[in-house]
GULUMKOL-923139 format. One record per residue: x, y, z of N, C-alpha, C, O, CB in turn. Coordinates in steps of 0.1 Angstrom, whole numbers, plus 5000, padded with zeros to 4 digits. Glycine has a CB too. Example, Ala and Ser with C-alpha at 12.3 -4.5 7.8 and 13.67 -1.06 7.14 Angstrom:
REM residues 2
513249435078512349555078513249675078514249675085511349555090512849785071513749895071512950005079513450115080514149945057
REM end
This chain:
REM residues 347
098390032115097689902111096489932102095989842096097289822123096090062102094790092095094890052080093890002075094590242096095990082073096090052059095789902056095089862047097390092053096489812064096289672062094889622066094389532059097389592070094389682076092989642080091989672069090989602067092589712093092189782062091289822051091389712040090289692033091689952045092489642038092589542028091689422031091289352022094089492027091389392044090489282047089189302040088589212035090289272062088689422040087389452034087589472018086789412011086789582039088689532014088889552000089089421992088589411981090089641998089789331999089989201992088989091996089188981992091389151995087989132004086889042008087388912015086988802012086189001996088288932025088688822033087488772042086688852047089888852042087288642043086188592051086488592066085688622074085888442047087788552070088188542084089588582085090488552077087888402089089888662096091288682099091388662114090788732122091788832095092288562118092388522132093788572137094788522132092188372134093788652148094988692155095188592167094288582175094988842159096388532168096588432178097788472187098888502182096888292171097488482200098588512209098588412220097588392228098388662215099688332221099788232232101188262238102188202234099588092227101288342248102588382254103288262260104488252259102388482265102588172266103188052272103887972262104987912264102087962279103287952250103987872239104887962230105587912222102887812230104888092233105688182224105088202211105788242201107088122223103788182209103188192196102488332194101588372202102188082194102888402184102188522179101988502164102888502156102988652182100688482160100488442146099188502141098388562148100288292145099088502128097788542121097488442111098288392103097988682114096188402110095688312100094588392092093688442098095088182106094788402079093888472071093188372061093888312053094588592063091888362062091088282052090488382042089588452046089988192060090888372030090488472020089088432014088188512014091488482009088988302009087788272002087588122002088588042000087788321988086388072005086087932005084987891995084287791997085787882019084687971985083687951976083787811969082787741967083588051965084987771966085287641959085487531969085487411964086487661950085587551981085787451991086687502003087087612003086487331985086987412012087887452023089187512018089687472007088187332032089787602025090987672020092287602024092387542035090987812026093187602015094487552017095587662015095487742006094787432007096587662024097687752023098687722034098287682045097187902024099887742031100987712041101087802053100387902054102287712034101887762062102287832074103687882073104587802073102087742087103788012072105088082071105588132084104888192092104988202061106888102087107488152100108488252096109488222088108088032108108388382101109288482097109388592107108388622114108788542083110488652109110688752120110288892115111088982112112188762124108988912113108489032108108889152117108989142129106889032107108989272111109389392118108289432128108589472139109689502109107089412124105989452133104689372129104689302118105689602133103589392136102389322133101789372120101089292113101389332145101989492117101389542104101989482092101289442083101589702104103289462092103989392081103589252080103389192069105489402082103289182091102889042091101389042086101088952078102888982106100589132090099189132085099189152070098389092063098389242092099889252065099889282051100389152043099789122033100889402048101389092048101888972041100888862041100688802031103188922048100188832052099288722053098088752044097488662038098888692067097588872044096488912036096788892021095988842013096089052038097988942017098388932003098588781999098188741988099589012000099288702008099588572004098288482004098188391995100488512015097288512013096088432013095288452001094688361995095288462026095188581997094488611984095188541972094488491963094488771982096488541972097188481962096888331961096888271951098688501963096688271973096388121974094988101968094787991961096388071988093988191970092688171963092888171948092288081942091788281968093688261943093888271929094588141924094288091914094688391925095688111931096487991927095587861927095687791917097587971937094887841937094087711938092987711927092687611921093487701952092287831925091287831915091887811901091287741893090487971916092987881898093587871885094087731882094087681870094787961884094487651892094887511891093687421890093887301887095787471902092487471891091287381890091087301902090487191901091487291878091487351914091387271926090087311933089687421933092587301935089387211940088187231947088387291961087987231971087387111948089187401962089487451975089787601974090087651963090687381981089587671985089787811986091287841990092087751990088887871995091487971994092788011997092888072011091988142015093288111987093988042017094288092031095788092033096488042025093488012042096188152044097588142048097788172063096888232069098388252040098788112068099188142082100588202083101488152076099088012091100788292092102088342094102388342109101488382117102288492088103588292113103988302127105088402128106088402120104488152131104988492137105888602138106988562148106988582160105188732144108088502142109188442150110388412140110188412128108788322157111488392146112688352138112788202139112288142148113988422143113488142130113687992130114287942144113987832148114487942119115088032150115687992163114687972174114987912184116688092167113488032172112388022182111487912181110487902188111688162182111687822171110887702169110787622181111787602188111387622157109687562184109487462195108287382193107387422185109487532209108187272199107087182198105787252204104687242198107287052205105987332214104887402220104287502211103087522210105287462233105187572204104787682194103887622183102887672180105987752188104387502177103587452166102287382171101287372164104487352159102387322183101087272189100087382191098887362189101387192202100587492196099587602198099087652184097887692184100387722205099887652174099387692161098387582156097387622150100587702151098587462159097587352156096287382163095287352157098187222160096287422175095087452182094287562175093087562175095387492197095087662170094387772163093787722150092687772147095387882160094487642143093887582131092687502134091687512127094987492124092687422144091587342148090387432152089187392149091887252160090587542158089487632162088687682150087587732152090087752170089287672138088587722126087687622120086987642110089587772115087587502126086587402122086687342109085687292103085287462124087887332103088087272090087987352078087987302067087087162089087787482080087787572068089187612063089387662052087087702071090187572071091587592067092487472070092587422081092187712075093187432059094187322059095487392058095787462049093987212048096387372068097687432068098787332062098487212059098087472082099987382059101087302054102387382056102387492062100787282038103487322052104687382054104887502044104187502034105887292052105687592047105987712039107387762042108187682047104887822040107587892040108887942043109287922057108487962066108988102039110387872060110987842073110187742082110387732094110987972081109287672075108587552082108787432074109087432062107087582085108787312081109087192075107987082077107087102085110487142080108186972071107286852073107386812088106386782094107686732064108586822094108686782108107886882117107286842127110186792112107887012113107187112121105687082120104887092129107387252116105187042108103787002106103386882113102186862117103486982091104386792116104086672124103686722138102786652145105286582125104286822143103886882156102586952156101786942166104986972161102287022145100887082143099886972144098786992149100787162130100186852138099186742138098886692151097886622153099786632129099686722162099286672175097986732180097286682188100386712185097586852174096386922178095386942168094286992171096887062183095586902155094586922145094886822134095986782131094487062140093786772127093986692115094086772102094286712092092786592115093886902103093786982091095187032087095487142087092887102094095986932083097286952078097486872066097186752065098386912089098086932055098486852043099986862041100686942048097686912031100486782032101986772031102586692041103686712046102586912031101786592046102186512057103286402053103286362041100986432063104086372062105086272060104486142056103486102062105986252073105086072047104585942042103185952035102585852032104485842053102786072032101586082023101986172011102786112002100286162030101686292010102186371999103586432001104286461992101186491995103886452014105186492018105586632014104786722012106186402012106886652013107486782010106886831996107086761986108986782009106286951995105687001983106787061974106487081962104587101985107987081979108987161971109287101957109287171947110187171979109486961956109786911943108686931933108886941921110086761944107386931937106286951928106187101924105887131913104986911935106487191933106587331930107687351920107387431910106787421942108787291922109887311912109587251899109887311888111187241918108887131899108587071886107587161878107687171866107986931888106587211885105687301879106287431873105987471862104587341888107287481881107987601876108887561863108987641854108887661887109387441863110187401852109287381840109687421829110887261855108087331841107087321830106787461825106687481813105887241835106587551834106187691830107287751823107087831813105787771842108587731827109687791820109787731806110187811797110987761828109487611804109587551791108487611782108687641770109287391792107287641788106287701780106687841776106387891765104987711788107287921785107788051782108888041771108888131762108388121794109787951772110887931762110287901749110787951738111787811766109187831748108487801735107987931729108087951717107387701737107488021738106888141733108088241728107888311718106088211743109188231734110388311730110988261718111388341709111288321742111188131717112088071707111387981697112087931687113188001713110087951699109387851690109687711693109287621686109787881676110387681704110687551709110887551724111287651729111887491702110487441730110687431745111887361748112087321760109487371752112787331739114087281741114887381749115087501743114787231728115487351760116187451769117687451766118387531773115787431783118187371757119587371755120087511750119587571741119987271744120987571758121487701754120687821759121087931757121687711740119487791765118687901770119287951783119587871792117187851772119588081784120188131795119188181806118288261803121088261791119288111818118388141829119088191841120088131845117588011832118688311846119288371858118388341869117288401870119488521856118788261879117988221890118388301903119488321906118088071893117288341910117488401923116988311934115788281934116788541924117788261943117388171954117688031951117287971940115888191956118287961960118587821959118187751972118887671978120087801957116887781976116287701987115787571981116287521971115187781993114787511988114287381984113787381970114087291962113187331994112987481966112387491953113487531943113587471933111187581953114187641946115087701936116187601933116687591921115687821942116687521943117787431940117287311931117987271922118287371954116087261934115587161926115387211912115687141902114187111932114787331910114587391897115887401890115987381878113787521898116887451897118187471891118787341885119287341874119187531901118587231893119087101888118287061876118887001866118887001899116987081875116187041864116687121851116787061840114687061866116887251853117387331842118687291837118987291825117387481846119587251846120887201843120787071834121387061824121787171855119986981839119786861831119186881818119386801809118886761839118386991816117787021804118687101794118287131783116487101806119887131799120887191790120887341791121487411782120587151776120187401801120187551802121487601806122287541813119087591811121787731803122987801807122587871820121587951820123587901797123287861831122787911844123588021850124888011850122687791854122888121855123488221863122688221876121488221876123488371856123388231888122688201900123088311911124288341912122888061905122088351918122388441930121688391942120488361941121988591927122388371953121688341966122588401977123788391977121488181968121888451987122688511998122588422011123188462021122088652002121988312010121888232022122488092021123088042031120388222025122288012010122587872010123887852002123887831990121487792004125087862009126287852003126587711998127287691988127487902012126087612005126287472002125687441988126287381979125687372012124387491986123787471973124387551962124487501951122287501975124887671966125587751956126887671951127187671939125987881961127587611960128787541956128487431946129187401937129487481968127387361949126987251939126587311926127087251915125787171945125787421926125387481913126587521905126687511893124487591916127587581911128787631904129687521900130187521889129487741913130087441910131087341907130687221899131387161892131687291920129387181901128887061894127987091882127987011873128086971904127287201883126387231872126787351863126087391854124987261878127987401866128587501857127887641858127987721849128487461843127187671869126487801870127487911873128587881879125387791881127188031868127988141872127388211884126188241883128088241860128088241894127588311906127688461904128788511900128388261918126588531908126588681908125888721921125288631928125888741896125888841924125188891936123688921932123388921921125889021942122888931943121488961940121389091932120589101922120688981953122189191935122089321928122489301913121889361904122989421935123489221911123989201897123089121889122989141877125389131897122289031895121388941888120389011879120188971868120688851898119889121884118789191876119389251863118589261853118189301884120689281863121289331850121889231841122489271831122289431854121789101845122289001836121488991823120288981823122288861844122188991812121588971799121288821798122188741797122489021787119988791797119588651797118188631790117588731787119488591811117888511788116588481782115488491793114488551791116488341776115688431804114688421815115288451828116288391832114088281815114688551835114988581849113988501858112788511856114888731852114588421867113688331875113788361890114688311897114088181872112888441895112888471910112288351918111188301915111988591913113088301927112688191935112988211950113188111957113488061930112988331954113188361969111888431974110788391971114388451971112088541980110888621986110288711975110888721964111288701998109188771978108388851968108888991966109889041972106988851972108189061956108389201953109789231948110289341950108089281965110389131941111689161936111689231923112589291918112489021934110489231916110289301904109589431908108389441910109389221893110389541910109889661915110489781908111189761898110189671931110289901913110690021906112190041906112790111898109990141912112889971915114389981915114989881905115989911899114889951929114389761904114989661896114489661881115289621872114689521902113289711879112789711865113689781855113889731844111389781865114289901858115189961848116389881845116989901835115590101853116789791854117989711852117789591843118789531838118589671865116589541841116289421835116789411821116489501813114789381836117489301818117989271804117589131800118189071792119489291803116389081806115888951803114788971792114289081790115388881815114388851786113288851777111988801784110888821778113688761765112188741795110988691802111288681817112488671821110488561797110288681826110388661840109488531843108288531840109888781848110088431849109388311852110088231863111188181861109288211839109488241875110088171886108988131896107788161895111088261893109488071907108488001917108188091929107388051937109087871921108788211930108488291942107088341942106488361931109488411943106488371953105188431954105288581953106288641957104488391968104288641948104188791947105388861942105988951948103888841961105888811930107088861924106989011920107989081921107388781912105789051916105589191912105189271924104389231932104489201901105889391926105489471937103989521936103289521946106389601937103589551924102189591922101789571907102689531899101989731927100589601904100089581890100789681880101089641869098589611889101189791885101989891876103289831871103689851860102190021884103889751880105189681876104889581865105689561856105789611888103689511866103289421855103089501842103389451831102089351859102489621843102289701831103589741825103789741813101489831835104589781833105889821828106589701821107089721810106789871840106489581827107089461821106489441807107089421797106889341829105089461806104389431794104789531783104989501772102889441797104889661787105289761778106689751773107089781762105189901784107589691781108989661777109089541769110189511763109889651790107989471767107989351759108589231765108989131759108789371746108689231779109189121787107989031791107089071798109989171799108088901786106988811790107088781805108088781811107088681782105888751811105788721825104888601827103788601823105188841833105488501834104688381838104088411852104788411862105588251838102788441853102188481866102588381877102388261876100688491865102988441888103588361899102588251904102988141906103988441910101388291906100488201913099988091903099387991907099188271918100388101890100087991880101287901880101187781882099888051866102487961878103687871876104187801889104787701888104787961871103787861900104287791913103187711919103187681931104787891923102187661912101087591917101287441920100387371925099887601909102487391916102687251918102587191932101987081934103987211912103087271941102987221955101587211961101287111967103787321964100787311958099387301963098587201956097687141961098787441963098887171943098187071936098486931943097586851944098687061921099686911947100086791954099386781967098886681971101586791956099386891975098686891988097186871987096586801996098987031995096586931977095086931976094686781974093586741979094587011965095386711966094986571964095086491977094186401979095886501954095986521986096086451999094786492007094286412014097286492006094386622006093286662015091886612010091086572019093186812015091686591997090386571993090086441985088986411981089986681984091186361983090986231976092086141980092986171988090986251961092086021975093185921977094385971970094285991958092785771973095485981977096686041971097285951960097485831962097686071981097586001948098085931937099186021930098786121924097085881927100385991932101486071927101386091912101686201907102886021931101085991904100986001890099986101885100186181876100785861883098786101892097786191889098186331892097886431885096486161897098986351903099486481907100386531896100286651892100186471920101286451891102286491881101586541868101986631862103286381878100586471864099786501852099186641854099186721845098686401849098586671866097986801868099086911869098887021863097286801882100186881874101286981875101787011861102087121858102486921884101886911852102386931839101487021831101887081821102486791832100187031835099187111828099587261830098987351823097787091833100487291839100887431841101487481828101387601825101887441853102187401821102687431808101587491799101787601793103387311801100487421798099387461789098787591794098387681786098287351788098587611807097987731813098887851810098287951806097687711828100187841812101087951810100987991795100988111792102487911814100987891786100987911772099687991768099788081760101087781764098587941774097288011771097288151776096788241769096187931777097788181788097788311793098688411785098288521783098388311808099788361780100688451772099888481759099988591754101988381769099188381753098488411741097288501743097088591735097888271735096588491754095488581758095988721760095388821756094788531770097088731767097688861769097988931756097689051755098988841778098588861747098988921734097688961726097589071720099788831726096688871727095488901719094689011725094089091717094588771719094689031738093889131744094689261747094089371750093289081757095989251746096789371748096889411762096989531765096289481740096789321771096889341786097889251792098189141787095489331793098489291803099589211810099089071814097889051817100089281822100088981814099788841817099188821831098288741833100988751816099688911840099188901854097688931855096988871863099988991863097189031847095789061847094988951841093888921846095589191839095488891830094788781824094588671834093488611836095488731812095688631841095688521851094688551863093988461867097088501857094688681868093888711879092388701875091588651882094188851884092088761863090688751858090188611856089088571860090488831845091088521851090788381850090488311863089488241864091988311843091388341873091188281886089888331893089088261898092388311895089688461892088488521899087188481893086188471899088688681899087188461880085988411873085688271878084488231880086188411858086688191880086488051886085988061900085087981904087787971885086588151908086088171922084588201922083888161931086988271929084188291913082888341913081888241907080788231912082788471906082288181897081388091889081587941889080887871883081388141875082587901896082887761897083987721887084587801880081687681894084387591887085487541880085187501866086087431859086087431887084087531860083687491847084687551836084587531824082287521843
REM end
C-alpha cells in the first residue's frame, strides 16, 4: 500500500476516508482531492477490486481527474470520488445506506453520484442517509446521455481538425464499450453518418443493435486497436492506451468518454510523436458532471446544461490548437489549463 499512500501527498489530496461497515457489507474509500473552487463532486464506483491497494490507487487517480474535469468545465466545484469494493451481485439497500452515512460524515464537502456499476436507483438508497447526492431521479437524472453528448461534440471537434469539417458522414470511428455512454454515443455517431466498428465484451444486446440496426462491424477488443480508422473511441475502463496497444494503433485520433484512457504521460508523448490527435478524457467526458453540478448549485435547467456541454467542442478545438502551437501533448495542455483554474479561480 505504500506506493498508493505516497500519492495522497504527491497529488495533494485533502481527505481520504476508509470506510468499513461489516454489518452492511460495505468496504469503501472516499477521496476528496481538492475543494478550492467549491464542494467536490464525483461519482460512486462499485467494483470487485483485487485488493485495497488497487482500490486506493483507482480512487486517488479518479478523484484527481474529477478536480481537473470540473475545473476545465468551468464548474464551481472541486473533485472527489468514491469506490465501493464489491461486485454488483453484492448490492443491497444496507450497503448504499451505509455509504450514505459515510458521505454525510464529510459534512457537505463531497457530493456523490452514480458511476460504474451504480445507478440512479442505488443513489436513491444513498439519499436515505444524506442529501449530498446529485443525478437524482426526477431532477438531473442519469448523467450518461449528457456524457455521451459531450463526447459526440468532442469527436466532431476532432473530426474538424482532421478533415477541415465536422461533418461525420463517412468518418470511420472504432468504439470500445457499449455501456450506457458508449451505446448512446454509438447511436449519435450512426445518426451523423459515421462508419462504425465496435468492440464490447459485456453487452451483447447492445452489440446486436449496433450491428443489425446501425450497420456496425463487430471486432474483438484486441482487434480494435489495429483497425485502420479516423478515430479510436475508448468508452469502457481506463488505461487502454498503453505500451501494448500503442504500437498497434492505426487511427488518426483518440477521442472517447472513458476516464484515464492513457496509462501515463509517456503514452501521451508517444501519441503526440506519432501524430495521433488526442481529446483529453477529462475534457471530452465532462458532460455528465456539468449536468450534475447544475443540480447541486443552482436551479436545474436542461437547456442551460446542453449549452454548457456543447462548449466541449470549443474547448477540445482550443486544446488541439494550443498543443500544436506549443509543441506539447494535448493532455499536458489540458492539465495545465485545469490546474491553473484550480489555483487561480475560474477567470
